[in-house]
C-alpha positions in Angstrom: 78.8 29.7 -90.9 77.3 27.9 -94.0 78.8 28.3 -97.4 76.6 30.1 -99.9 78.4 28.7 -103.0 76.1 26.8 -105.2 77.5 23.6 -106.7 76.9 23.2 -110.4 75.1 20.2 -111.9 75.9 18.3 -115.1 73.2 18.0 -117.7 73.0 14.3 -116.7 72.3 15.2 -113.1 69.8 17.8 -114.2 67.9 15.2 -116.2 67.9 12.8 -113.3 66.6 15.5 -110.9 63.8 16.6 -113.2 62.9 13.2 -114.5 63.2 14.4 -118.1 65.5 13.1 -120.8 69.0 14.3 -121.4 68.0 15.3 -124.9 65.4 17.6 -123.4 68.0 19.2 -121.2 70.4 19.9 -124.1 67.4 21.1 -126.3 66.5 23.6 -123.5 70.1 24.8 -123.3 70.3 25.2 -127.1 66.9 27.1 -127.1 68.0 29.3 -124.3 65.2 28.4 -122.0 67.6 26.7 -119.5 70.5 28.7 -118.5 73.8 26.8 -118.6 77.5 27.7 -118.7 80.6 26.1 -120.1 83.1 24.8 -117.6 86.3 26.9 -117.6 88.9 25.2 -119.7 86.5 22.5 -120.8 84.5 24.0 -123.7 82.6 20.8 -124.4 81.2 20.5 -120.9 78.1 22.3 -119.6 77.2 23.1 -116.0 73.8 24.2 -114.7 73.1 25.9 -111.4 70.4 24.2 -109.3 68.6 27.6 -109.0 68.5 27.9 -112.9 67.2 24.3 -113.1 64.5 25.0 -110.6 63.5 28.2 -112.4 63.3 26.3 -115.7 61.3 23.5 -114.1 58.9 25.9 -112.3 58.3 27.7 -115.6 56.7 24.6 -117.0 59.4 24.2 -119.6 59.0 20.5 -120.1 58.3 18.5 -123.3 56.3 20.4 -125.9 56.0 23.6 -123.9 59.7 24.4 -124.2 59.5 24.9 -128.0 
């Protein structure tokens, strides 16, 4: 039986998958257009679910449109 747990991505991995810059990923997180969470016990580290990244990318939230 396959596992349904989604592995989180780092902002760097998210940038690599989408082809946009790391700055754009952090800007989208700060703006609230890309859902991200802090890793438990590591308040300076973010993680992003692939499904949230795909929803953000599908919404056309790249470059100037995310502002």
